[in-house]
FIGUNU-325004 format. One record per residue: residue number from 1; residue in one letter; x, y, z negated of N, C-alpha, C in turn. Coordinates in steps of 0.1 Angstrom, whole numbers. Atoms other than C-alpha are relative to their C-alpha. Last residue first. Example, Ala and Ser with C-alpha at 12.3 -4.5 7.8 and 13.67 -1.06 7.14 Angstrom:
BEGIN
+-----+--------+-------+-------+-------+-------+-------+-------+-------+-------+-------+
: num : residu :  n_xx :  n_yy :  n_zz : ca_xx : ca_yy : ca_zz :  c_xx :  c_yy :  c_zz :
+-----+--------+-------+-------+-------+-------+-------+-------+-------+-------+-------+
:   2 :      s :    -9 :   -11 :     0 :   137 :   -11 :   -71 :    -8 :    11 :    -8 :
:   1 :      a :     9 :   -12 :     0 :   123 :   -45 :   -78 :     9 :    12 :     0 :
+-----+--------+-------+-------+-------+-------+-------+-------+-------+-------+-------+
END
This chain:
BEGIN
+-----+--------+-------+-------+-------+-------+-------+-------+-------+-------+-------+
: num : residu :  n_xx :  n_yy :  n_zz : ca_xx : ca_yy : ca_zz :  c_xx :  c_yy :  c_zz :
+-----+--------+-------+-------+-------+-------+-------+-------+-------+-------+-------+
:  70 :      p :    13 :    -4 :     5 :  1512 :   210 :  -871 :     0 :    13 :    -6 :
:  69 :      t :    -1 :    -3 :    14 :  1544 :   208 :  -850 :   -14 :     4 :    -5 :
:  68 :      l :     2 :    12 :     8 :  1538 :   191 :  -816 :     1 :     2 :   -15 :
:  67 :      l :    12 :     8 :    -3 :  1531 :   221 :  -794 :    -2 :   -12 :   -10 :
:  66 :      i :    11 :    -8 :     2 :  1557 :   244 :  -809 :   -13 :    -7 :     1 :
:  65 :      r :     1 :    -2 :    15 :  1583 :   217 :  -811 :   -12 :     9 :    -3 :
:  64 :      l :     5 :    12 :     6 :  1576 :   208 :  -775 :    -1 :     1 :   -15 :
:  63 :      r :    14 :     2 :    -4 :  1579 :   244 :  -763 :    -5 :   -13 :    -6 :
:  62 :      l :     8 :    -9 :     8 :  1612 :   248 :  -782 :   -15 :    -1 :     3 :
:  61 :      l :     0 :     5 :    13 :  1626 :   217 :  -766 :    -9 :     9 :    -9 :
:  60 :      d :     9 :    12 :     0 :  1616 :   229 :  -731 :    -1 :    -6 :   -14 :
:  59 :      f :    14 :    -3 :     1 :  1630 :   264 :  -738 :    -9 :   -12 :    -1 :
:  58 :      n :     6 :    -8 :   -10 :  1665 :   252 :  -744 :   -15 :     2 :    -2 :
:  57 :      a :    11 :     6 :    -7 :  1683 :   240 :  -775 :    -5 :    10 :    11 :
:  56 :      r :    -2 :    14 :    -2 :  1714 :   246 :  -795 :   -11 :    -7 :     8 :
:  55 :      g :   -14 :     3 :    -3 :  1719 :   284 :  -798 :     2 :   -15 :     3 :
:  54 :      y :    -9 :   -10 :    -6 :  1687 :   292 :  -816 :    14 :    -6 :     2 :
:  53 :      c :    -5 :     5 :   -13 :  1665 :   261 :  -823 :    11 :     9 :     6 :
:  52 :      q :    -6 :    13 :     3 :  1658 :   269 :  -860 :     7 :    -5 :    12 :
:  51 :      r :   -12 :    -2 :     7 :  1652 :   306 :  -852 :     8 :   -13 :    -3 :
:  50 :      k :    -9 :    -6 :    -9 :  1626 :   296 :  -826 :    14 :     3 :    -6 :
:  49 :      l :    -4 :    10 :    -8 :  1608 :   274 :  -851 :    11 :     5 :    10 :
:  48 :      a :    -9 :     9 :     9 :  1607 :   302 :  -876 :     5 :   -11 :     9 :
:  47 :      k :   -13 :    -7 :     2 :  1594 :   326 :  -849 :     9 :    -9 :    -8 :
:  46 :      i :    -8 :     1 :   -13 :  1567 :   301 :  -839 :    13 :     6 :    -1 :
:  45 :      r :    -4 :    14 :    -2 :  1555 :   298 :  -875 :     9 :    -2 :    12 :
:  44 :      t :   -11 :     2 :    10 :  1554 :   335 :  -880 :     6 :   -14 :     1 :
:  43 :      v :   -12 :    -7 :    -5 :  1534 :   339 :  -848 :    12 :    -2 :    -9 :
:  42 :      a :    -5 :     8 :   -11 :  1509 :   312 :  -860 :    13 :     7 :     6 :
:  41 :      g :    -6 :    12 :     5 :  1505 :   330 :  -893 :     6 :    -9 :    11 :
:  40 :      e :   -13 :    -3 :     6 :  1500 :   363 :  -876 :     7 :   -12 :    -6 :
:  39 :      v :    -9 :    -2 :   -11 :  1472 :   348 :  -855 :    14 :     4 :    -5 :
:  38 :      a :    -4 :    13 :    -6 :  1455 :   333 :  -885 :    10 :     2 :    12 :
:  37 :      g :    -9 :     8 :     8 :  1457 :   366 :  -904 :     4 :   -13 :     6 :
:  36 :      s :    -8 :     9 :   -10 :  1443 :   387 :  -876 :     9 :    -9 :    -8 :
:  35 :      n :   -14 :    -2 :     0 :  1415 :   403 :  -897 :     7 :    -9 :    10 :
:  34 :      h :    -8 :     6 :   -11 :  1378 :   408 :  -898 :    15 :     3 :    -2 :
:  33 :      e :    -4 :    13 :     4 :  1362 :   416 :  -932 :     8 :    -7 :    11 :
:  32 :      l :     7 :    11 :    -7 :  1360 :   453 :  -925 :     6 :   -13 :    -5 :
:  31 :      n :    14 :     2 :     3 :  1369 :   480 :  -951 :    -7 :   -12 :     7 :
:  30 :      l :     3 :     1 :    14 :  1407 :   482 :  -954 :   -15 :    -4 :    -3 :
:  29 :      g :    -7 :    11 :     6 :  1415 :   474 :  -918 :    -2 :    -2 :   -15 :
:  28 :      n :     7 :    12 :    -4 :  1387 :   497 :  -906 :     8 :   -12 :    -6 :
:  27 :      i :    13 :     1 :     7 :  1401 :   526 :  -926 :    -7 :   -13 :     3 :
:  26 :      v :    -4 :     2 :    14 :  1437 :   520 :  -913 :   -13 :    -2 :    -8 :
:  25 :      a :    -4 :    14 :     1 :  1424 :   516 :  -877 :     3 :    -3 :   -15 :
:  24 :      d :    12 :     8 :    -2 :  1404 :   549 :  -879 :     4 :   -15 :    -2 :
:  23 :      l :     9 :     0 :    12 :  1434 :   567 :  -895 :   -12 :    -9 :     2 :
:  22 :      d :     9 :    12 :    -2 :  1458 :   557 :  -867 :   -10 :    -1 :   -12 :
:  21 :      r :     1 :     3 :   -14 :  1475 :   591 :  -862 :    -9 :   -12 :     2 :
:  20 :      r :     9 :    -9 :    -6 :  1468 :   602 :  -898 :    -2 :    -4 :    15 :
:  19 :      l :    14 :     4 :     5 :  1485 :   571 :  -912 :   -10 :     9 :     7 :
:  18 :      g :     4 :    13 :    -6 :  1516 :   577 :  -890 :   -14 :    -4 :    -4 :
:  17 :      t :     3 :    -3 :   -14 :  1517 :   614 :  -901 :    -4 :   -13 :     8 :
:  16 :      a :    13 :    -6 :    -1 :  1514 :   603 :  -937 :    -4 :     4 :    14 :
:  15 :      l :    10 :    10 :     3 :  1543 :   579 :  -933 :   -14 :     6 :     1 :
:  14 :      r :     2 :     9 :   -12 :  1564 :   605 :  -916 :   -10 :   -11 :    -2 :
:  13 :      h :     6 :    -8 :   -10 :  1558 :   630 :  -944 :    -3 :    -9 :    13 :
:  12 :      l :    15 :     1 :     2 :  1566 :   603 :  -969 :    -8 :     8 :    10 :
:  11 :      a :     4 :    13 :    -3 :  1601 :   600 :  -954 :   -15 :    -2 :    -2 :
:  10 :      p :     2 :     1 :   -14 :  1605 :   638 :  -954 :    -5 :   -15 :     4 :
:   9 :      l :    -6 :    13 :    -3 :  1600 :   641 :  -992 :    -3 :    -3 :    15 :
:   8 :      d :   -12 :    -2 :    -9 :  1595 :   677 : -1002 :     7 :   -13 :     2 :
:   7 :      d :   -13 :     4 :     5 :  1559 :   674 : -1015 :    12 :     2 :     9 :
:   6 :      a :    -4 :   -11 :     9 :  1529 :   694 : -1003 :    14 :    -3 :    -6 :
:   5 :      d :    -4 :   -12 :    -8 :  1524 :   671 :  -973 :     6 :    11 :    -9 :
:   4 :      v :   -12 :     4 :    -6 :  1523 :   641 :  -997 :     6 :    12 :     9 :
:   3 :      t :   -10 :    -1 :    11 :  1496 :   658 : -1017 :    14 :    -3 :     5 :
:   2 :      d :    -3 :   -14 :     2 :  1476 :   663 :  -985 :    10 :     2 :   -11 :
:   1 :      m :   -10 :    -4 :   -11 :  1480 :   626 :  -977 :     3 :    15 :    -1 :
+-----+--------+-------+-------+-------+-------+-------+-------+-------+-------+-------+
END
């Protein structure tokens, strides 16, 4: 990150600033075995179902599809 600060690339400066802000979370994410992969997969599946129903269905149908789709 110090090398990025020395360069003249503003986009990388913002990245380094964000990494420094959440450095503990970044380090834990790389070192610990715990992750939220299962939750992220479920969210991705629900978003795909929502996109398929967009404009032609109401919330009740979306809810049924979420509950009944494996």
